[in-house]
C-alpha positions in Angstrom: -27.6 -14.6 -31.2 -24.2 -13.7 -29.7 -23.8 -10.6 -27.5 -20.5 -9.2 -26.1 -20.2 -7.4 -22.9 -17.1 -6.3 -21.0 -15.8 -6.5 -17.4 -12.4 -6.7 -15.9 -10.3 -9.0 -13.6 -7.7 -7.9 -11.0 -4.1 -8.9 -11.6 -2.0 -7.5 -8.7 -3.3 -4.0 -8.4 -4.1 -3.5 -12.1 -7.1 -4.7 -14.1 -7.3 -6.7 -17.3 -10.3 -6.5 -19.6 -12.5 -9.5 -19.7 -14.7 -10.1 -22.8 -17.9 -12.0 -22.0 -19.4 -13.7 -25.0 -23.0 -14.8 -24.5 -24.9 -17.1 -26.9 -28.6 -17.9 -26.6 -29.6 -20.8 -28.9 -32.4 -23.4 -29.1 -32.2 -26.0 -26.3 -32.4 -25.9 -22.5 -29.0 -25.6 -20.7 -26.6 -23.2 -19.1 -22.9 -23.4 -19.5 -20.3 -20.9 -18.2 -16.7 -21.4 -19.4 -13.5 -19.5 -19.2 -12.0 -20.5 -15.8 -14.6 -19.1 -13.5 -14.4 -19.7 -9.7 -17.2 -20.9 -7.6 -18.6 -17.4 -6.9 -18.8 -16.8 -10.7 -20.4 -20.2 -11.4 -23.1 -19.5 -8.7 -24.0 -16.2 -10.4 -26.5 -18.0 -12.6 -28.9 -18.2 -9.7 -28.5 -14.6 -8.6 -28.8 -13.3 -12.2 -31.9 -15.3 -13.0 -33.8 -14.1 -9.9 -32.6 -10.5 -10.3 -33.7 -10.4 -14.0 -37.2 -11.6 -13.0 -37.5 -9.0 -10.2 -36.5 -6.3 -12.6 -39.2 -7.1 -15.1 -37.1 -9.2 -17.5 -37.3 -12.8 -18.6 -34.8 -15.5 -18.2 -34.7 -17.3 -21.6 -35.6 -21.0 -21.3 -33.0 -21.9 -24.0 -29.4 -23.0 -24.2 -27.2 -20.3 -22.8 -23.5 -20.5 -23.3 -21.2 -17.9 -21.8 -17.5 -17.7 -22.5 -15.3 -15.4 -20.4 -12.1 -14.6 -22.4 -9.2 -14.8 -22.0 -9.9 -18.4 -21.0 -6.6 -18.9 -19.2 -7.1 -16.1 -16.7 -9.0 -17.1 -13.5 -12.2 -15.1 -12.9 -13.0 -14.6 -9.2 -15.8 -13.1 -7.2 -19.4 -11.9 -7.7 -18.5 -8.6 -9.5 -19.2 -10.2 -12.9 -23.0 -10.5 -12.1 -23.9 -7.3 -14.0 -21.7 -8.1 -17.0 -23.2 -11.6 -17.3 -26.8 -10.4 -16.8 -26.5 -7.7 -19.5 -25.0 -10.3 -21.9 -28.0 -12.6 -21.4 -30.5 -9.8 -21.8 -28.7 -8.5 -25.0 -28.3 -12.0 -26.5 -32.0 -12.9 -25.9 -33.3 -9.7 -27.6 -34.5 -7.9 -24.5 -32.7 -4.7 -25.3 -34.4 -4.3 -28.7 -35.3 -0.7 -28.2 -31.7 0.3 -27.9 -31.3 0.9 -31.7 -28.4 -1.3 -32.5 -29.0 -4.4 -30.4 -25.5 -5.0 -29.0 -23.5 -2.0 -30.0 -24.6 -0.2 -26.9 -23.4 -2.8 -24.4 -20.2 -3.4 -26.3 -19.1 0.2 -25.8 -19.2 0.1 -22.0 -17.4 -1.8 -19.2 -19.9 -3.0 -16.6 -19.1 -4.5 -13.1 -21.3 -5.1 -10.1 -22.7 -7.7 -7.8 -26.4 -8.4 -8.0 -28.7 -9.1 -5.0 -31.8 -11.3 -5.6 -34.0 -8.3 -5.9 -31.8 -6.8 -8.6 -30.0 -4.2 -6.5 -26.3 -3.6 -7.2 -23.9 -4.0 -4.3 -20.4 -2.3 -4.2 -17.4 -4.3 -5.3 -13.7 -4.3 -4.9 -11.3 -2.8 -7.4 -13.5 -0.1 -8.9 -10.5 2.3 -9.3 -8.4 -0.2 -11.3 -11.5 -1.1 -13.4 -12.0 2.6 -14.3 -8.3 3.0 -15.2 -8.5 0.0 -17.5 -11.7 1.1 -19.1 -10.1 4.4 -19.9 -7.0 2.7 -21.3 -9.1 0.5 -23.5 -11.1 3.4 -24.9 -14.6 2.5 -23.6 -17.3 5.1 -23.8 -17.9 4.7 -20.1 -18.0 2.4 -17.1 -21.1 1.4 -15.2 -20.7 0.5 -11.6 -22.8 0.3 -8.4 -23.6 3.7 -6.9 -21.5 2.8 -3.9 -18.3 2.7 -6.1 -18.7 5.8 -8.2 -16.9 8.2 -5.9 -13.9 5.9 -6.0 -13.9 5.4 -9.7 -14.6 9.1 -10.5 -11.0 9.9 -9.6 -10.1 8.8 -13.1 -10.6 11.8 -15.4 -11.3 11.2 -19.1 -13.9 8.5 -18.9 -17.6 8.9 -17.8 -18.4 6.9 -14.7 -22.1 5.9 -14.4 -23.6 4.8 -11.1 -26.6 2.5 -10.9 -28.7 1.4 -8.0 -30.1 -1.7 -9.6 -30.3 -3.8 -12.8 -33.5 -2.1 -13.9 -31.8 1.3 -14.2 -29.0 -0.3 -16.4 -31.5 -1.9 -18.7 -33.5 1.3 -19.0 -30.2 3.1 -19.9 -29.4 0.8 -22.8 -33.0 0.9 -24.0 -32.9 4.7 -24.1 -35.8 4.9 -21.6 -33.8 6.6 -18.8 -30.3 8.0 -18.1 -27.7 7.3 -15.5 -25.9 10.0 -13.6 -22.3 10.7 -14.6 -20.1 11.3 -11.6 -17.8 14.3 -11.6 -14.1 13.5 -11.4 -12.8 13.9 -7.9 -10.3 16.6 -7.2 -6.9 15.1 -6.5 -5.4 18.0 -4.4 -2.9 16.1 -2.3 -2.8 16.0 1.5 -6.0 16.5 3.5 -5.4 19.4 5.9 -8.0 18.0 8.3 -6.0 14.8 8.4 -2.8 16.6 9.4 -4.6 18.4 12.2 -5.8 15.1 13.7 -2.4 13.4 13.6 -0.3 12.9 16.8 2.1 15.8 17.2 5.8 15.8 18.3 4.9 18.7 20.6 3.4 16.1 22.9 6.7 14.2 23.3 8.8 15.4 26.3 12.6 15.1 26.0 14.0 12.5 23.6 15.8 15.2 21.4 18.2 12.5 20.1 15.4 10.3 18.9 13.4 13.1 17.4 16.4 14.1 15.4 16.8 10.5 14.2 13.1 10.4 13.1 13.5 13.7 11.3 16.4 12.2 9.3 14.3 9.1 8.7 11.4 11.2 7.3 13.7 13.4 5.2 15.4 10.5 3.5 12.7 7.8 3.6 15.0 5.5 5.7 14.2 2.5 7.9 14.8 2.9 11.6 15.0 0.6 14.7 14.2 2.0 18.1 15.6 0.0 21.0 14.9 0.8 24.7 13.3 -0.3 27.9 9.5 -0.5 28.4 7.8 2.9 28.8 10.6 4.9 27.2 8.4 6.3 24.5 9.3 4.1 21.4 5.7 3.6 20.3 4.8 7.2 21.0 7.7 8.4 18.8 6.9 6.0 16.0 3.2 7.1 15.8 4.3 10.7 15.3 6.4 10.0 12.2 3.6 10.3 9.7 3.0 13.8 10.9 6.4 15.0 9.6 6.3 13.1 6.3 5.8 15.0 3.0 2.3 14.8 1.6 1.5 12.2 -1.0 2.0 13.3 -4.6 -1.0 12.7 -7.0 0.8 9.7 -8.5 1.5 8.2 -5.0 -2.0 8.9 -3.8 -3.5 7.2 -6.9 -1.3 4.1 -6.5 -2.0 3.8 -2.8 -5.7 4.1 -3.4 -5.5 1.4 -6.0 -4.0 -1.0 -3.4 -6.8 -0.2 -0.9 -9.4 -0.6 -3.6 -8.2 -4.0 -4.6 -8.0 -5.1 -0.9 -11.5 -3.8 -0.3 -10.3 -1.4 2.4 -11.8 1.8 1.1 -14.8 3.1 3.1 -17.8 4.7 1.4 -16.5 8.2 2.0 -13.1 7.6 0.5 -12.3 8.9 -3.0 -8.6 9.4 -2.7 -6.2 8.4 0.1 -4.4 11.7 0.9 -2.5 10.7 4.1 0.5 8.4 4.0 -0.5 5.0 5.4 0.6 3.9 8.8 0.1 0.2 9.4 0.9 -1.5 12.7 0.1 -5.2 12.6 0.2 -7.1 15.9 3.1 -9.5 16.4 0.7 -12.5 16.0 0.0 -11.5 12.4 0.3 -14.5 10.0 2.8 -14.7 7.2 0.1 -14.3 4.5 -1.5 -11.3 6.3 1.8 -9.5 6.5 3.2 -10.1 3.0 0.0 -10.9 1.1 -1.3 -14.1 -0.4 -4.0 -16.6 0.3 -5.9 -19.0 -2.0 -7.0 -15.9 -3.9 -4.0 -13.5 -3.4 -4.7 -10.2 -1.6 -2.3 -7.4 -0.7 -0.8 -7.8 2.8 0.2 -5.3 5.4 3.5 -4.4 3.6 1.6 -3.4 0.5 -1.1 -1.6 2.4 1.9 0.4 3.9 3.1 1.3 0.4 4.2 5.0 0.3 3.8 5.1 4.0 5.1 3.5 7.2 5.0 -0.1 8.4 5.5 -0.1 12.2 6.5 -3.4 13.8 6.3 -3.0 17.6 8.1 -5.6 19.8 10.0 -6.8 16.8 11.5 -10.1 18.3 8.0 -11.2 19.2 7.2 -11.7 15.5 8.0 -15.2 14.2 11.5 -15.5 12.6 10.0 -16.7 9.2 7.7 -13.8 9.1 10.5 -11.3 9.6 12.9 -12.8 7.2 10.4 -12.5 4.3 10.7 -8.7 4.7 14.3 -8.7 3.4 13.4 -8.9 -0.3 10.7 -6.2 -0.3 12.9 -3.9 1.7 15.4 -4.1 -1.2 13.1 -4.3 -4.2 10.1 -2.3 -3.0 7.8 -5.0 -4.3 6.6 -8.4 -3.3 6.0 -11.3 -5.7 3.5 -14.0 -4.7 3.7 -17.2 -6.7 1.0 -19.9 -6.7 0.7 -23.1 -8.8 -1.5 -21.4 -11.4 -0.8 -17.7 -10.9 1.8 -15.1 -10.0 1.0 -11.6 -8.8 3.1 -8.7 -7.8 2.2 -6.0 -5.3 4.1 -2.8 -4.6 5.8 -2.7 -1.2 7.7 0.6 -1.0 7.3 1.3 2.7 9.4 2.8 5.4 10.1 0.2 8.1 9.9 1.5 11.7 10.5 -1.2 14.3 10.9 -1.1 18.1 12.2 -3.7 20.5 13.4 -4.2 24.1 17.1 -5.1 24.6 16.1 -8.3 26.4 13.0 -10.3 27.5 12.5 -8.2 30.7 13.5 -5.0 28.8 16.1 -3.6 31.1 19.4 -5.0 29.8 22.0 -2.2 30.0 19.6 0.1 31.8 21.0 2.4 34.5 17.5 2.8 36.1 16.5 -0.8 36.7 18.4 -4.1 37.0 18.0 -6.7 34.3 16.8 -10.1 35.6 17.5 -12.1 32.4 20.1 -14.8 32.1 22.7 -14.3 29.3 21.4 -17.3 27.4 17.8 -15.8 27.4 19.2 -12.5 26.2 21.0 -14.1 23.3 18.0 -16.2 22.3 15.9 -13.1 22.4 18.3 -11.0 20.2 18.8 -13.9 17.8 15.1 -13.7 16.8 16.1 -10.7 14.7 18.7 -11.8 12.1 21.8 -9.8 11.2 20.7 -9.4 7.5 17.5 -7.8 8.7 19.4 -5.4 11.0 21.7 -4.6 8.1 18.6 -3.3 6.2 17.8 -0.8 9.0 19.4 2.5 8.1 19.3 3.9 11.7 19.6 2.0 15.0 18.6 4.3 17.9 18.7 3.7 21.6 15.7 5.2 23.4 16.4 6.0 27.0 13.8 6.7 29.7 12.8 10.4 30.1 14.1 12.0 33.3 11.5 13.2 35.7 12.5 16.8 35.3 11.8 16.8 31.6 8.7 14.6 32.0 7.1 17.0 34.5 8.0 20.2 32.6 5.1 22.3 31.5 6.5 23.3 28.1 6.0 21.2 25.0 8.5 20.1 22.4 9.0 21.3 18.8 5.7 20.9 16.9 5.5 18.5 13.9 4.7 21.4 11.6 8.1 23.0 12.2 10.0 19.7 11.7 8.0 18.9 8.6 9.1 22.2 7.0 12.7 21.1 7.3 11.9 17.6 5.9 10.1 19.2 2.9 13.1 21.4 2.2 15.4 18.3 2.2 13.0 16.4 0.0 13.0 19.3 -2.5 16.8 19.0 -2.8 16.4 15.2 -3.4 13.7 15.8 -6.1 15.9 18.2 -7.9 18.9 15.8 -7.6 17.0 12.7 -8.9 14.9 14.5 -11.5 14.1 12.1 -14.3 15.5 9.0 -12.5 12.3 7.5 -11.0 13.8 8.1 -7.5 12.0 10.1 -4.8 14.3 10.0 -1.8 17.8 9.1 -0.7 16.8 5.7 0.7 15.9 4.5 -2.8 19.4 5.1 -4.2 21.2 2.1 -5.7 25.0 1.7 -6.0 25.3 3.8 -9.1 23.5 6.8 -7.5 25.4 6.3 -4.3 28.7 6.5 -6.2 27.6 9.7 -7.9 25.9 11.6 -5.1 27.6 10.4 -1.9 31.3 11.2 -2.6 33.4 11.7 0.5 36.5 13.9 1.1 39.6 12.4 2.6 38.6 13.2 6.2 35.2 11.6 5.8 36.5 8.6 4.0 39.1 7.9 6.7 36.5 8.3 9.4 34.2 5.7 7.7 37.1 3.4 7.0 38.0 3.3 10.7 34.4 2.6 11.7 34.2 -0.3 9.2 37.4 -1.8 10.6 36.4 -1.4 14.3 32.8 -2.7 14.0 33.1 -5.2 11.1 30.3 -3.5 9.2 29.0 -5.1 6.0 29.0 -3.6 2.5 25.3 -3.0 2.8 25.8 -1.1 6.0 28.5 1.0 4.4 26.0 2.0 1.6 23.3 2.8 4.2 25.6 5.0 6.2 26.4 6.9 3.1 22.7 7.4 2.3 22.0 8.6 5.8 24.9 11.0 5.7 23.6 12.3 2.4 20.2 13.0 4.1 21.9 14.8 7.0 23.7 17.0 4.5 20.4 17.7 2.8 18.8 18.8 6.1 21.7 21.1 6.5 21.2 22.5 3.0 24.7 21.4 1.9 25.6 19.8 -1.4 28.8 18.1 -0.1 29.0 15.4 2.6 31.3 16.5 5.3 33.0 14.6 8.1 30.4 15.8 10.6 27.6 14.3 8.5 29.3 10.9 8.4 30.0 11.0 12.1 26.4 11.7 12.9 25.3 8.9 10.5 27.7 6.5 12.3 26.2 7.6 15.6 22.9 6.0 14.5 24.6 2.6 14.0 25.2 2.0 17.7 23.6 -1.5 17.7 25.4 -4.6 16.4 25.1 -8.3 17.1 27.3 -8.2 20.2 25.3 -5.8 22.3 23.9 -2.3 22.8 25.3 1.0 23.5 28.6 0.5 21.8 
């Protein structure tokens, strides 16, 4: 007898349906085909012991299991439940279910089995539920630890089970499984906002705060340069507090990435706060961009729809930094292996900080730099010109004077800044309606030509800046996008000379030095 059960495999951050065909015939053998990895091949031992502990029988016959499509690699222990139910159905142990195999064929099932038959949580429950809905299954059966995550998908029943015995009883009609209620996707968590660092705590640094406000309003990349202790990291960690809340679509996509990476905790149903990832400078190439023998999302994908903060930028290896150039332009990363190719979203805002030299005090008026010129040049050359070109704003962060540092009053709170940012984003949403763009930083050449037109005065100002500083075409476009954001913050439809001048003010760093 042949039974068909259904599971799913992860491809990038999406899922593809896997049909498991199980045949139980005369003989004594077990064969599992369809490009399974070692973890799937080992499932035979877990499944056999789990079936016995749950009151079933392992058929002492020839068992052949095919996992289709056969050219797609199947990884991990999440297929245990799918395979176990296929064996039980094909061996006639679900005979009280009315139609012997019709029941299991109508449901997608995924879960890792322990030896006593209990179901352990798995990665990727959210993409699995989305795929089950897309393929028209009557429901999806998952370990109880995954139901809160999968229940975000409305339109398909999500059943949670503690063990294999409950699933068998469900298909025999002897018991029922609890259907999880779809989780409310209501945007940003207010409690999360309250716990975020606030700009009120930052003394002075009005120029840098303004730059970060522009960064948040337009979704731009920013580089902070200054001596140690000037507040670069403190400023960067307060950027998420002024960003707009995630839309439902952004929250769902971000949650899918964390689900595939196994980063969701048990209490998570929907990620409502924009991610803030800050890998250490010793991070490996694969950990930053993703990959590995079995590809997983890296830090740049985990920062999707949020912020990637790289502190001490020159301390990262040159090869690691250079790989950021393509995802900064394309907002995605493609990982190619000999037998597979996966693509992960990587639409992040890059916030980086660095010292101007190894000792950190080059150009400082407060402390003398002790570095030799050669050491300074080697330090700066760790960050390439093309990568600097992709940073929309370059901002010098100066030490805070004692008078401001010791003052009792606080700065402008994040909530006030966020209101201005939201107003600017509303203008952009209206401008880009129907164009699959969400902020000014995502504009391409066509949109720049349409929405960033300059009058004669502004054009002459930018022309002179290009001539004096030898700026690239990419830098030219990024200045226009920043000027467009500055105009949006001012509530103006036209870009004026003052907006261009301010945008140029945030390009104070080039390859010859600082403070130009």
